[in-house]
Phi, psi and omega in degrees: 000139179202194177211165181252130179228118181055040177081003181246130177284121179263120181240006179289120183302323180294317179292323178296317179298314180297318179297316179296316181296331181267353181242287190261351184299315182298318178296313180299317181295318180296331181275318188275323184300311178299323179297316178297318182298313181291325178294318178293318179296321180291324181281335180281339176075026178289141182267014183288331185243136177297132185297322179296317179294320181293325177293321178296317178294321179297318177296320179297319179289329176291328175296326179295341178297339179295343175301326180295343179289352176300338178296338180292344176300326178297326180294320178299316179299318180294316179296322177295321178295319178294319180297326179291338180288336182260133179265353185278136177290325179297316179297320178297318178295317179298320177298320178296319179295316179299317178299318180294320179295317178296319177298319178298318178296319179295316179297317178298322178298314181294323179293317183289322184268345185286000000 
């Protein structure tokens, strides 16, 4: 895993860690920590919190996980860059069909697993 900076692929683990801590770490922590807390509380069986309320809060925090889907914006940028490399209209149409099929598969996955 790495990232690209000014056209250069950065593969240094320390630089990757610093980049992650300054970009996506806060979002990931805000989404995952409450989920972990409620999961641990539910598995420990403490009677301090009403189970119905904790389930509602757990669902609300799981909805917040969709914030992490913002990373998919990068995929759109990547697909657009790949599409720009091809001058053929046929290739552009095929790429559009592939994107639609993949989107359909992702939506079906969320419906089935949701």
